[in-house]
C-alpha positions as CSV (number, residue, x, y, z in Angstrom):
1,M,0.0,-0.2,-0.1
2,D,1.8,3.6,-1.0
3,R,1.6,6.5,1.3
4,Q,-1.4,8.0,0.0
5,Q,-3.7,4.9,0.2
6,A,-2.3,4.1,3.8
7,A,-3.2,8.1,4.5
8,L,-6.7,7.6,3.4
9,E,-7.6,4.6,5.4
10,A,-5.9,6.5,8.2
11,L,-8.2,9.5,7.5
12,R,-11.3,7.5,7.1
13,Q,-11.1,6.8,11.0
14,Q,-10.7,10.2,12.2
15,T,-13.0,12.2,13.9
16,I,-13.3,15.6,15.2
17,E,-15.7,16.7,17.9
18,L,-17.9,20.0,17.8
19,P,-18.9,22.4,21.0
20,S,-22.2,23.3,21.1
21,W,-21.4,26.6,22.1
22,A,-19.6,27.6,18.8
23,F,-23.0,27.5,17.3
24,G,-24.4,30.8,19.6
25,N,-23.7,33.8,19.5
26,S,-19.9,34.3,21.4
27,G,-16.9,36.4,20.9
28,T,-14.8,39.3,22.9
29,R,-15.3,41.1,26.0
30,F,-16.3,43.9,24.0
31,K,-18.8,42.9,21.5
32,V,-20.6,39.8,20.9
33,F,-22.5,40.4,17.4
34,G,-25.7,38.2,16.9
35,T,-26.2,36.7,13.4
36,P,-29.4,35.9,11.6
37,G,-30.3,32.3,12.0
38,T,-28.4,31.5,15.2
39,P,-29.8,28.8,17.4
40,R,-32.3,29.5,20.3
41,D,-32.0,26.4,22.2
42,P,-29.6,23.1,22.1
43,F,-31.8,21.8,19.6
44,E,-31.2,23.9,17.0
45,K,-27.4,23.8,17.9
46,V,-27.6,20.2,17.3
47,S,-29.2,20.8,14.0
48,D,-26.5,23.6,12.9
49,A,-23.7,20.8,14.0
50,A,-25.0,18.0,11.8
51,Q,-24.8,20.3,8.8
52,V,-20.8,20.4,9.9
53,H,-20.7,16.5,9.8
54,R,-23.0,16.5,6.6
55,Y,-20.3,18.0,4.8
56,T,-17.1,16.9,6.2
57,G,-18.3,13.4,7.2
58,I,-15.9,13.0,9.9
59,A,-17.9,15.5,12.8
60,P,-20.4,12.8,14.2
61,R,-20.6,14.4,17.8
62,V,-21.4,16.9,19.6
63,S,-20.9,18.2,23.3
64,L,-22.8,20.0,25.4
65,H,-22.0,22.6,28.1
66,I,-24.2,22.7,31.3
67,P,-25.7,25.2,31.8
68,W,-25.9,26.5,28.4
69,D,-27.4,23.5,27.1
70,L,-30.1,23.0,29.7
71,V,-33.5,21.1,28.6
72,D,-36.3,19.3,29.9
73,D,-35.6,15.9,28.3
74,Y,-31.9,14.9,27.5
75,G,-32.9,11.9,26.2
76,K,-35.3,13.9,23.8
77,L,-32.1,15.7,22.9
78,A,-29.8,12.3,22.5
79,A,-32.5,11.3,20.2
80,H,-32.8,14.6,17.9
81,A,-28.9,14.2,17.7
82,A,-29.2,10.2,16.5
83,D,-31.9,11.5,13.9
84,H,-29.5,13.8,12.2
85,G,-26.6,11.2,12.4
86,L,-25.1,12.6,15.7
87,T,-24.0,11.4,19.2
88,I,-23.6,13.5,22.2
89,G,-20.1,13.7,23.1
90,M,-18.4,15.4,26.1
91,V,-20.6,17.3,28.8
92,N,-18.8,20.1,30.0
93,A,-19.1,21.9,33.4
94,N,-19.4,25.3,34.5
95,L,-17.6,26.8,37.3
96,F,-17.1,30.5,36.2
97,Q,-20.4,32.1,35.9
98,D,-21.7,32.4,39.5
99,D,-21.5,35.0,42.0
100,D,-20.4,32.3,44.7
101,Y,-17.3,31.2,42.6
102,K,-15.8,34.7,43.1
103,L,-12.8,33.6,44.9
104,G,-13.0,29.9,43.3
105,S,-15.1,26.8,43.2
106,L,-13.6,23.4,43.6
107,T,-10.6,25.7,45.7
108,H,-12.9,27.9,47.5
109,P,-12.0,28.4,51.1
110,D,-15.7,28.0,52.1
111,E,-17.0,24.4,52.4
112,R,-20.2,25.3,51.2
113,V,-19.0,26.9,48.1
114,R,-16.9,23.8,47.1
115,A,-20.0,21.3,47.9
116,K,-22.1,23.3,45.5
117,A,-19.1,23.1,42.9
118,V,-19.1,19.4,43.3
119,A,-22.9,19.3,43.2
120,H,-22.6,20.8,40.0
121,H,-20.6,17.9,38.7
122,A,-23.1,15.6,39.8
123,E,-25.9,17.0,37.6
124,C,-23.5,16.8,34.4
125,V,-23.0,13.4,35.4
126,D,-26.6,12.9,35.4
127,V,-26.7,14.6,31.9
128,M,-24.3,11.8,30.7
129,R,-26.5,9.1,31.7
130,A,-29.4,10.6,29.8
131,T,-27.2,11.3,27.0
132,G,-25.0,8.4,26.6
133,S,-21.9,10.6,26.9
134,K,-19.0,9.0,28.6
135,E,-16.8,11.9,29.3
136,L,-16.7,14.5,32.0
137,K,-14.7,17.8,30.7
138,L,-13.8,19.9,33.6
139,W,-12.0,23.3,33.4
140,L,-11.0,25.3,36.3
141,P,-11.0,29.2,36.5
142,D,-10.3,28.8,40.0
143,G,-7.2,31.1,41.1
144,T,-5.6,34.6,42.7
145,N,-5.3,37.9,41.6
146,Y,-2.7,38.9,44.2
147,P,-0.2,37.5,46.2
148,G,-1.1,36.4,49.8
149,Q,-5.1,36.5,48.9
150,D,-5.3,32.7,49.5
151,D,-2.9,30.0,50.5
152,L,-1.2,28.4,47.3
153,R,-0.9,24.9,48.8
154,E,-4.4,25.1,51.0
155,R,-5.8,25.6,47.1
156,Q,-4.0,22.7,46.0
157,E,-5.5,20.4,48.6
158,R,-8.7,21.9,48.3
159,L,-8.4,21.1,44.6
160,A,-7.0,17.5,45.0
161,D,-10.2,16.6,47.6
162,S,-12.9,18.3,45.4
163,L,-11.2,16.4,42.7
164,Q,-12.1,13.2,44.4
165,Q,-15.2,13.7,45.2
166,V,-16.0,14.4,41.4
167,Y,-14.4,11.4,40.1
168,A,-16.2,8.9,42.3
169,L,-19.4,10.4,40.8
170,L,-18.4,8.7,37.5
171,D,-19.6,5.5,36.3
172,E,-16.9,2.6,35.9
173,D,-17.4,3.3,31.9
174,M,-16.8,7.3,32.2
175,R,-13.6,9.2,32.3
176,L,-12.8,12.7,33.8
177,V,-10.6,14.9,31.3
178,L,-9.3,17.5,33.4
179,E,-8.4,20.8,31.3
180,Y,-5.3,23.6,32.0
181,K,-5.4,27.1,31.3
182,F,-1.7,29.3,31.7
183,F,-3.8,32.4,32.8
184,E,-7.5,34.0,32.7
185,P,-9.6,34.8,34.7
186,A,-6.9,34.6,37.5
187,F,-3.7,36.8,36.9
188,Y,-1.0,35.9,39.4
189,A,-1.8,32.0,40.2
190,T,-4.4,29.9,38.1
191,D,-5.2,26.6,40.1
192,V,-4.4,24.8,36.9
193,P,-2.0,26.4,34.8
194,D,-0.1,23.5,32.8
195,W,-0.2,20.2,31.7
196,G,2.0,19.3,34.7
197,T,-0.6,20.3,37.3
198,S,-3.2,18.5,35.6
199,L,-1.1,15.5,35.2
200,L,0.1,15.4,38.7
201,H,-4.0,15.3,39.8
202,C,-5.0,13.0,37.1
203,L,-2.5,10.7,38.1
204,A,-3.7,11.1,41.8
205,L,-7.3,10.6,40.7
206,G,-6.9,7.0,38.6
207,E,-6.6,5.6,35.3
208,R,-9.7,6.9,34.2
209,A,-8.4,10.6,34.7
210,K,-6.7,12.2,31.8
211,V,-5.4,15.5,30.4
212,V,-7.3,18.1,28.1
213,L,-4.7,19.9,25.9
214,D,-6.2,23.4,24.6
215,T,-4.1,24.5,22.1
216,G,-4.6,28.3,23.0
217,H,-3.5,27.7,26.8
218,H,0.1,28.0,26.5
219,A,2.9,30.9,27.5
220,P,3.9,32.1,24.3
221,G,6.8,30.0,22.9
222,T,5.5,26.9,24.2
223,N,6.4,23.9,22.4
224,I,3.2,22.3,22.3
225,E,3.8,19.0,20.3
226,F,6.4,18.1,23.1
227,V,3.7,18.7,25.5
228,V,2.0,16.1,23.1
229,V,4.8,13.6,22.9
230,Q,5.1,13.6,27.0
231,L,1.4,13.2,27.5
232,L,1.3,10.4,25.0
233,R,4.0,8.8,26.8
234,A,2.3,8.8,30.1
235,G,-1.2,7.4,28.3
236,R,-2.7,10.4,29.9
237,L,-3.6,12.7,27.1
238,G,-7.4,12.4,27.0
239,A,-8.6,15.2,24.8
240,F,-7.8,18.1,22.3
241,D,-9.5,21.7,22.4
242,F,-8.2,23.2,18.8
243,N,-8.2,26.6,18.3
244,S,-5.6,29.3,17.2
245,R,-3.9,32.1,18.7
246,F,-2.3,35.0,17.8
247,Y,-2.0,36.4,21.5
248,A,-3.7,34.3,24.3
249,D,-6.8,32.3,24.5
250,D,-8.1,33.6,21.3
251,D,-10.3,30.8,20.4
252,L,-9.8,31.3,16.5
253,M,-10.4,28.8,13.9
254,A,-8.3,26.0,14.3
255,G,-5.4,26.1,12.0
256,A,-5.9,29.9,11.3
257,A,-3.2,31.5,12.9
258,D,-0.3,29.0,12.9
259,P,-0.9,25.8,10.2
260,F,2.4,24.8,10.5
261,Q,2.2,24.0,14.7
262,L,-1.2,22.4,13.9
263,F,1.2,19.8,11.4
264,R,3.6,19.6,13.9
265,I,0.9,18.4,16.7
266,M,-0.5,16.2,14.3
267,Y,2.6,14.7,13.2
268,E,3.3,13.5,16.6
269,I,0.0,12.1,17.3
270,V,0.4,9.9,14.1
271,R,4.2,9.2,15.0
272,S,2.5,7.4,18.4
273,D,-0.5,6.0,16.5
274,A,-2.8,7.9,18.5
275,L,-4.9,8.9,15.6
276,A,-7.2,6.1,15.5
277,P,-9.9,5.2,18.4
278,A,-9.9,2.2,20.7
279,P,-11.2,-0.6,19.0
280,A,-13.6,-0.4,22.2
281,W,-15.0,1.8,24.5
282,D,-12.1,1.9,27.4
283,P,-12.1,4.7,29.8
284,A,-8.9,3.9,30.9
285,G,-7.3,3.2,27.5
286,P,-5.3,5.4,24.9
287,G,-8.3,7.0,23.0
288,V,-7.8,10.4,22.7
289,N,-10.9,12.8,21.5
290,F,-10.2,15.2,18.8
291,M,-12.7,17.9,19.4
292,L,-12.8,21.9,18.7
293,D,-13.2,24.5,21.1
294,Q,-13.4,27.9,19.7
295,C,-15.8,31.3,18.8
296,H,-17.4,32.8,15.9
297,N,-17.7,36.4,16.2
298,V,-17.0,37.9,12.9
299,E,-17.2,34.9,10.7
300,E,-20.0,32.6,9.8
301,K,-20.6,30.0,12.7
302,V,-21.4,26.5,10.7
303,G,-18.8,27.5,8.2
304,G,-16.4,28.7,10.8
305,Q,-17.0,25.0,12.5
306,I,-16.7,23.4,8.5
307,R,-13.1,25.3,8.2
308,S,-12.0,23.9,11.3
309,V,-12.3,20.6,10.5
310,T,-11.0,20.4,7.4
311,N,-7.9,22.5,8.6
312,V,-7.4,19.6,11.4
313,Q,-7.7,17.3,8.4
314,Q,-5.6,18.9,6.2
315,A,-2.9,18.9,8.7
316,T,-3.5,15.3,9.6
317,A,-3.5,14.1,6.0
318,K,0.1,16.2,5.7
319,A,1.6,14.4,8.8
320,L,0.5,11.2,7.6
321,L,2.3,11.7,4.3
322,V,5.8,12.0,6.3
323,D,8.0,9.5,5.0
324,R,8.9,8.4,8.7
325,E,11.4,5.7,7.3
326,A,13.5,8.6,5.4
327,L,13.3,10.8,8.5
328,R,14.6,8.1,10.9
329,A,17.0,7.7,8.7
330,A,18.6,11.0,8.6
331,Q,17.8,11.6,11.9
332,R,20.0,8.7,13.2
333,A,22.4,9.9,10.6
334,G,22.8,13.3,12.1
335,D,21.2,14.8,8.9
336,V,19.8,17.8,10.2
337,L,19.3,19.5,7.1
338,G,17.7,16.2,5.3
339,A,15.4,15.3,8.1
340,H,13.7,18.7,8.1
341,D,13.4,18.5,4.4
342,V,11.5,15.5,4.7
343,L,9.1,17.1,7.2
344,M,8.9,20.2,5.0
345,D,8.1,17.9,1.6
346,A,5.3,16.7,3.3
347,Y,4.0,19.8,5.0
348,H,4.2,21.4,1.4
349,T,2.3,18.7,-0.2
350,D,-0.9,19.8,-1.6
351,V,-3.4,17.7,0.2
352,R,-6.9,19.1,-0.7
353,P,-7.0,16.4,-3.9
354,L,-6.5,13.7,-1.3
355,L,-9.4,14.7,1.0
356,A,-11.6,15.4,-2.3
357,Q,-11.1,11.9,-3.0
358,L,-11.9,10.6,1.0
359,R,-15.0,12.6,1.0
360,E,-16.1,11.3,-2.3
361,S,-15.4,7.9,-0.8
362,L,-17.7,8.5,2.1
363,G,-20.6,9.4,-0.5
364,L,-20.2,13.6,0.0
365,T,-19.4,15.9,-2.6
366,G,-16.0,16.4,-3.4
367,Q,-16.1,19.9,-3.5
368,D,-14.7,22.3,-0.5
369,P,-17.1,21.4,2.1
370,V,-17.6,25.2,3.1
371,A,-18.6,26.2,-0.3
372,A,-20.8,23.2,-0.4
373,F,-22.7,24.3,2.7
374,R,-23.1,28.0,1.0
375,T,-24.6,26.8,-1.7
376,S,-27.2,24.4,0.4
377,G,-29.6,27.1,1.3
378,Y,-29.4,26.1,4.8
379,A,-28.3,29.5,6.2
380,E,-30.9,31.5,4.5
381,R,-33.6,28.7,5.4
382,V,-33.1,28.9,9.1
383,A,-32.7,32.8,9.0
384,A,-35.9,33.1,7.9
385,E,-37.3,30.2,10.1
386,R,-35.6,31.1,13.6
387,V,-37.9,34.4,14.2
388,G,-38.5,35.1,17.6
389,G,-37.2,33.8,20.9
390,R,-33.7,34.7,22.3
391,Q,-30.7,33.4,20.5
392,A,-28.3,31.2,22.2
393,G,-25.0,32.8,23.4
394,W,-21.7,32.4,25.2
395,G,-23.1,32.5,28.9
396,A,-26.4,31.6,28.0
């Protein structure tokens, strides 16, 4: 089997999960711009997410955010997703929009507030059971703004205790994935600021606790692919949140700011044979959930998600085309320039014809998925239909 054919086979296994919140109105601290046809409830978000899968063929899951995606009947929401060819993916907890969490949630000095935060995760686990979700994602905004504001060690002890309580809520076939973020909203000391802190807490929790790597959550200059390698070596890379950043946590379309970085990340995934999903669900196994996490403030939302999916797909295809035998030979020979050239040859390959071939093999149109969506008339139809009610947005 030649390299392109092998790449096609691997690409057929790739899936990317979509965030429900990407389809609502979201953006910066300064202004969130509304658009015609924005979903008004989680059911309409799922319908929009289905359009991404319809034109890419590799986005069969949508993750929920609680309480942004509260509904009366989660079984009905899961059935709605199934009717559109989707399943419910991760359930995300929210610890950053309640007045009680001003000084922290799982790390708050007040035991009452910590108990409230744990109880919220119990609510999320109930949503998981009702929808068939197997992953609980936790991003902790907790931290301090000033030296001396709180005891740093005590906050870590409180966090460890709270995480143990959350972990105990999970069924045996579920796992917890713990995200990290360099800064924001805390500016002096964030309680889970890096992959090492997240990993330490996950190791203490158990085999069903994994690290989430958000590509926008690092200090400038961080070698993200190195972090990927270390987490894969430890068997603790649970999920990706793909987006782009120019300055900080910009949440732009994946691959828009630094496509070469995305290629380098995906090469390490391919090199570690971590692209394919696990043969069977194993919450303690090596499966990595590739998902998007981004906002669309000035670009169209469905189109932005489609473009992000195809950008990740292109980076993956290029990574699969790296001549790994030639690369290894150059590395062992100390041929620095030759090794670099092998990577660059793959990176500069135009993989769009290969991906068009993939889409045709999946029964989809071979043309660019964004163009196919734009000509479908879906955006115009929902803009005419979704009149009245409140548009869904970040934080609502």
